[in-house]
N, C-alpha and C positions, 0 to 999 in steps of 0.2 A: 415336682411342682413347676409349672411353666411360668416364666417371668412375663408379666404383662406390662407393656409400655403404653402409657397414657397418650392420647392424641395431643394433649398440650405439650408434653415433652418432645414428641416427634416434631411438632411445629416449631418448637424452640430450636432444636437441632437444625432443622431446615433453614430457619432464619439465619443462624450462625454461619452455615455453609454458604448460603446464597448471598448474604449481605455482608456480614462482618469479616469473613475471610478475605473477600476481594478488597474491602476497605483497608484492612491491615496490610495486605499485599501492596496496595497503592501507596499507603503511607511509608512502608518500608522502601519501596522503589524511589519515592521522592527523597527520603532520607539518605539513601545510598548515592543518589545523584548529587546531593548537596555535599556529602563527604568526598565524593569523587572529584568535584570541582575544587576542593581544598587540598587535593593530593593525598587523601588519607586511605584510598583504596588502590588496589593494583589494577592497572589498565593494560590488558594484553596488547603488546605491540603488533602492528600489522606487518606480517612477514610472508614473503613468498619464497619459493625455492631459489629463484634468481637473486632476490635481495639478500637472502641468507648467504649464498655463495659469494656475493659481492662483498658483504660485510667481512666474512672470514678472510677473503683475499686481501682486503685493504686495511684491516685493523692492525694495530701494533701487536705482534705475536707474543710479546712479553708483558707489556703494561696495559694493553687494551686501548687506550687513547692517550694523546692524539694520534691519528694515523701517521705513519712515517712520512707520507707525502706532505703533511702539514707542519712537520716539526722544524723545518728550516725556512718557513715563510712567515711573514708578519701574522701575529705579533711576536713571533720568535725570530732570532737571528740565525746565522749559519751554523752555530754550534748547538742550537736547540734551547738556548736560554731566552728569556724575554728580553726584548730590546732594552738597552740601558742608555738613556740619554746622557747620564753623567760621564760614561766611558763607552761611547758607541762602537769602538773598534773591538770586535769579538776576539781578535788575536791578542789583545792586551792581557797580560798575565793577571789572573784574579787573585785577590787576597782572601775572599770569602765566597763560598758557594752556598746557596740556600735551597732547601727542599721542603715541599709541603703542598698544600692545596690552593684554593682560590685566594685565601687570605695571604698566602706567600706571593702568589702571582700578582695580586693587586686588582682583583675584580672591582668594577664600578669606579675606578679612578684611572687617570692617565699613567703612562709608563714613568713619567717624572715623579708621580706621587706614590708609587708602590714602595713598600718599606725597604726592599733591597736596594733600590736606587737612592733613597734617602740615606740609607746606611753607607752607600758608596760615597756620597757627597761628604759625609762626616769623616769617613776614614781616609778619603783622598785616594782611593784605589777602586778598581773594578770589582763589583759583586755580581756573580752570575746567579740569575734568578731562574731556578728550575721548577718553580711552583706550577701546578696544573689543576685547574678547576675540577672538583669532584673527586679528587684523590683521597684515599685513606692514608693513614700513616704507613700502611704496608706498601702502597705504591710509591710513596716518597722514598722509602728505603730501597726499593728495587730500582727506582730511577737513579738513586745515588750509585748503586752498583753498575748500572748501565753506562752512565755518563763518564765515570772515571775522571772526574774533574780534579785538577791538580792543586786547587786552592788550599792553603795551609790551615784554614779554618772552615768548618762545615757546620751550618745551622740546620737543624732538623726541627721543623715547627709542627706541633700537634695541636690542631684546632679541636676544641672540646667535643664537637659532634663527630669527629673522626672515629671515635670508638665504635660507633654503629657500623661504619664503613669497613672496619677491620674484621667484621664477621659476616661480610656480604660478598657474594660473587656475581650477582646479577643486579646491577644498579637500578634497573627498572622497577624492582620490588620496593625500593625505599625512596625513589625520586622520580617524578614524571620525566619521561624522556621521549624524544621524537624517534630515536633509533635504538639499536641494541647497545647495551652497556655491560658486557661481561668483563670481569676483572679477576686477577689473581688474589689470593689471600694466604695468610699463614695460619698454621695450627701449631699448638704446643703439645707434643707427646713427651718423649724423653728429652727432646730438644725442639728448637724452632724449625718447622718444616714448611717449605713453600709448596702450595698447591697452584699449578699453572692455571691460566685462563681456561674456563670450561669451553668446550666446542660442542654445540648442539648437533647431534647427528642428523636431525631433520626438523622441518617446520613443526611437525606434530609433537616433537619432544619439547619445543618451546611452549606449545599450547598447554601441555599437562604438567610440565616441569617435574618429571619423575625420572628415575634412573640414576645410575651411579655417576653419570657425567656431571650432575649438578649437586653432588654430595657436599656436606659441610656448608650448606647455605642456611643461615639461621632464619631468614625471612621468607621461607617457602610458604605459600598459601596453605592455611589449615594447620600451621605449626604453632609453636609457643608464642611467636611474635603477634599472632592474631591478624595476620595479613588476609584480606578478603578481596576476592575478585567478584564484582557485582554480576548478578545473573539470576535467572528464575530457578527456584522460588526465592523471592527476595527476603521474606520474613526471617528465616533462620540465618541468613547472611547478615541481615541488619542486627540481629541479636549477637552474632559472632563479633561484630565490630566493638562490642563492649570489652572484648579481650585484646583489642588492638593496642600495641605498646604505646602509641602516641596518645590515644584517648585515655588509657589508664594513667599515664603520666600527667596529663592535663587535669584529670579529676583529682590527682594527688597534689597538684600545685607545684610540680617540678618540671624541669626541661625533659623532653622526650628521651634524651640520651643519658640522663642522670642514673636511672636504675642499672644501666650497663656497667657502671663503675663499681657496683657491689661485687665483692669477691665471690659471692655465691650465686650470681646471676647465671641462668642456664646456658647462656651463650658463651660463657668463659671469656668475655670480651676484655676484661681487665687483665687477666693473665696473658692473653695474646698481645695486648697493647704494650704492657710492660716488657715482654720479651722482644718485641720489635724495637723499642727504644733502647734497650740494653744492647741489642745487636748493632744498632746504629752507632752507639758509642764505641763498641768493641771493634767494629769493622773500620771505622774512621781512624781509631787509634792504631790499628794494625797497619794502616796505610800512612802512618806518621802524620796524620791530620788531627787537629784539635776539634773535637765535637762540642757543639753548643746545642743543648736540647731546650726548647722553649715551648710552653703551653700557651696558646692564644685563646683568650676567652670569648665566648659568645655574649651577646647583649644580656641574655638571661643570667649569665654568671656574674656580670658586673652589677646587675640589679640585685642579685642575691647578696653580693658583698656589701652593697649600700645598705641593705636591710639587715645586715649582720647575721645572715643565714649561712649555713655551711656551703662551701663550694662543691659542686657536683663532682669535680675531678680531684678533690682532695685525696681520695684513696690512691690515685695514680701518683700524686706528688709524694705521698707517704711511702709507696712502694719503691719509687725511684730513690728517695732519700736513704732507704734501707740498703740500697745498692751503691751508695755514695755518689749519687747523681743529683746535683743541685741544678735548679733552673732559674732563669731571670723571672722576676715577679712582675709580669705585665699587668695583672689585675690590680695590684697595689698602686702601680704607676697611674693606672686609669682613675682610681679613686682619688689619688692626690691631684690629678689634673682637674677632675670635676670639682674638688675642693668644696664639698658640701652641697653641690647642685644635685638634686635628686633625679635629674633627667640624664639619660645616656645619649641623647640625640646629638650631642656635640662630637661623639666618637663613632656613632653608627649611622649609616645612611638610612633615612626614613625611620630612625630610632631602632631598627631591628634587622638591618641587612649587613652588608660588608662595612668595613671601617670607612669613616670619612678620611679625607686627606690628613686631617689633624690626628686621627686615630692611627693611621699608618705611620705618620711621622713620629708619633709617640713610641710605637713598637721599635722603630729604628733607633730612637734615642736609648731605649732600655737595653737593646742588644749592644749598641755602641758602648754604653757605660760598662756593661758586663765584660766586654772584650778589653777595654782599656784598663779597668780597675783590676783585672786579673793579669794584666801585663802580657796579654796574648799578642797585642800590637801596640805601638806607641800612639799617642793621640794624633788625630789627623790635623 
């Protein structure tokens, strides 16, 4: 029996194809443009063979950034630390060396207001600030290895969002960037193993991000993280955005990095981060330096604490405690500082960015108290 299709049904299908499909595509295109403007999609960097060669030639071959040519120029001094107004002579013997990301470096404030400099004022001795913007905890550990700083105390600062960076090898996938941002990362097999910076073999390799050269990258487009590169057809990619880790977290009402602290997260980010911090402790101790591991909260963490909600990074603190690693409680100090004020704006620039001068000064006070109360150094 031959199936007969009515003219009305054919007309309906024709209307859907001619009218509704383009409308949905247009709406999907607009939606992706909006999400792209908010940094929620992957924007492929503009790369030529010449610019790729230049990047590979000038990048830091171990850490990725900053380029070696910039590491001894302002805002850094001749030893590669951020300039220290309290003790500006870089040949001065340091009492503390700090490693971390932009919250250690002191983004959005002056060198005087960065927490390592405020710590130096309190201790009365030079504190070398090796923080670098955009670093993961992994790069902080590697920079510690590279710098070989002789300070008797070493502070390793893990900012709560660093956990996502610790399973990333191509920074452009998780943060808008004007240039290329490849980085090393660690994996945990039988032990902690370092994977060096990926080197793309060609411009085409960057375009499709495939091949063994970019293995162990959690945020590859089309993967579990739900990273999407806008392009035609737009509708399926707009639907794919519902799987984006940031959008999923926003719908769940938690910070985008919070799910990565779950022990069963597919990225294994918690296990990697714990192993990195344990290695930092062990390697500093092997060099007869006293390690201080500190977790620096994001504004969302402080807001959660104010609302008596669980801290996203509590599983990390628990895992470190099981390994007899205790950390200064910066979040509690921030709550005490706010003293019932429901706003975090006194501690975070624009209420949601880096710490204010008061926030950095508070971090310095917390670390100072930790050092003095454990008699690692006498009071300054």
